[in-house]
N, C-alpha and C positions, 0 to 999 in steps of 0.2 A: 684698779680692782685687782685683788690678790688672786693667785692661781687657785687657792683653796676656795675662794668665793665663786669663781668661775666654774670650778668642778662641782660645787654644791648645787649651783643653778642648773648645770647640765644634768646632774642626777635627778633634780626635782622635775625638770622638764621631761626626762625619760620616763620617770615614775608616772607623771600625768598622762603619758601616752600608752600606758600598759593597757592592752585591749582586754586581756583575760585575767581576772583575779585567780589566786592560787587554787581555790576550791574548784573553779571551773576547769583549770588546766589539769588538775588531778583526776577529776571525773571524766574529762574528755579523753585522756590517754588510757584510763582504765577501760572505758567503753571501746576505744579503738582496739585495745589488746584483745578484749573478750570477743569483739566482732571478728577480728582476723582468725581466731581460733574456731569460731562458729562457721565462718565461710569455708575454711579449709576442710574441716571435718564434714560440713554440709555437702561439699563437692564429693567426698568419698561416699556419703550416704546416697546422694543422687546417682552416682555410678552404679549402685546396686540395683537401681530401677530407674533408668533414664526417662525423662519426659519427652526428650527430643532425640534427634538422630546423631547424638554426639555424647561423649564422656570426657571428663576432665583428666589431664595427665596425672599419673600417680605421684609425680615429683611435686605437685602443688597441692596435694590432698594430705589430710591428717588422719591417723588412726589405723592405717594399714589394711583394714578390712571393715566390714559393716559394723560388727559389734564394737570394735575398738573405736571407730568413728563416732558411734552413738555415745560411748562413754565420754569422749572429749566434748561432744556437742552438748550433752546434758550438764557437764561441769561448767562449761563456759556460759551456758544458758542462765544458770543461777547467778553467776557473777554479773552478767549483762543485765538481768532483770532487777537485781538489788541496786546496782550502781546506777542503772538508768532511771529507776524510780526515785532515787535520791536526787538525781539531776533535775528531773521534772518538778519534783516538790520544791527544791530550792529555786528553780528558775521561776516558778509562779510566786512563791512566797516573797522573794527579794524583788520581784517586779522586773527582773532582767529580761524575760521573754517580751514583756510589754514594751520596755524601753528600747531593746535591740531589734526586735522583729516587727514592730508596728509603727506606723501603718504601712500596708503594702497596697499599692494602687496599680491598676493596669497601665495608666499613663506613665507612671514612674518606671515600671518594668520595661516597657517599650522604649522609653527614652534612655535608660541606662544600658539596655541591650545594644541600641544603636551606637551609644558613646563607646562601649567596650569593643565593638566590632570595628570601629574606626579609630581606635587607640586614643580616644579623647576622654576616657573616664577618669575623673579626678581621684587621686589617692592622698590628698592633702591631710585629711583627718582619718587615720586608721581606726579610731575608736568608734566611728559611725559606719554602719553597713549601708551599701546602696540597695536599691530595690531588688536587683537580681540576687544579691547575697541574702536578703531577708527572705525571698521566695524560696531559694534553695535550702536555707537552714530550717525554715518552717516546714518545708516539704519533707526534708529528711527526718525530722522529728515524727511526722505523721507516718512516713514509711517505716520508721523504727517501731512504732506502736503496732502497725499492721503486721510486721514480720513476727513480732512476739505473739500476737493474737493467733495468726495463722499457724505458728509453730506449736502453740498450745492445742489447737484443734487437731493437728497431726499427732501430737504426743498422746492425747487422751480423746480420740474421736468418739468413743462410746459415752464416757463420763461427761464429756463437754460437747454432746451432740448438737445442742442448740447453738453453740458457738461455731461449730463446723458447718451447720446449716446456713449461717450467714455468709459463708464463703462458697456455697454451692456444694457442700459435701466434702468428703475427704480429698477427692481428686481436685476439686476447685481450690481447696486450701493449698494443695501442692503447687498449683500454678501461681497463686498469689504469693506464696512463700518464695518461689523461684524468682519471679519478677521483682519482688522487693529486694531480694539478695542482689540481683543485677543492678538495680538502682543504687544500692549502697556501695557496691563495688565501683560503679562509675563515679559516684560522688567522692569516694575516697581517693580515686586516681586523680580527679581534677583538683581536689583539695590539697593533696600533696604536691602536685605539679605547680599550682599557684603559690604555695608556701615556698617552694624552691626558687621561684622567680622573684620573690620579694628581695630587695636589696638587703645585705647583711646588717647594715645599720638599722633598718626598720625591723628585721627579725629580732634584733637585740631588744628593742623597745617592746615588741609583741610579748616576748617571754620574760620581760622584766629584769634583764641583766644589765 
């Protein structure tokens, strides 16, 4: 077998193992960029009226002051909403959510959690999510929807008073918004950490190189 043939077969094998198609990667990184802007500017907004007995260091906030942070937050908000809506529509239309995230069973989550904690979780097929991944990815989509809706309630509490009422009023929406932010930050930290732990050869297949 020639070197060219071997190379072609290796490329075909790598292509078959690509986890994320191009449109998913593009929308994924755009969402991540917008979310980082919203989180950092949101911390500056939080500092102007803290919910708890702490504030975020200025070095990790964006906007410099309340008005500046609001400008950054609203700009990133539209990017996140438009890009996120495209992601949700394509996820449902293409059937990707159904194929990747379903089914999720309690037995599967418990079994995969035990396997992960004991170092026995299989990574033979990176194109398939285990039950823990399915639960986390489905959960973060729900959290993303909640943070957008609670954010809208905070942005227009009078015009969207019925939406704000679903969160227990303006103050309730602030708490929901904060805890959703915390969940997203935790997810991003774990997500990046796991990505860095994936062997280089597997990362190459994941990004399609």
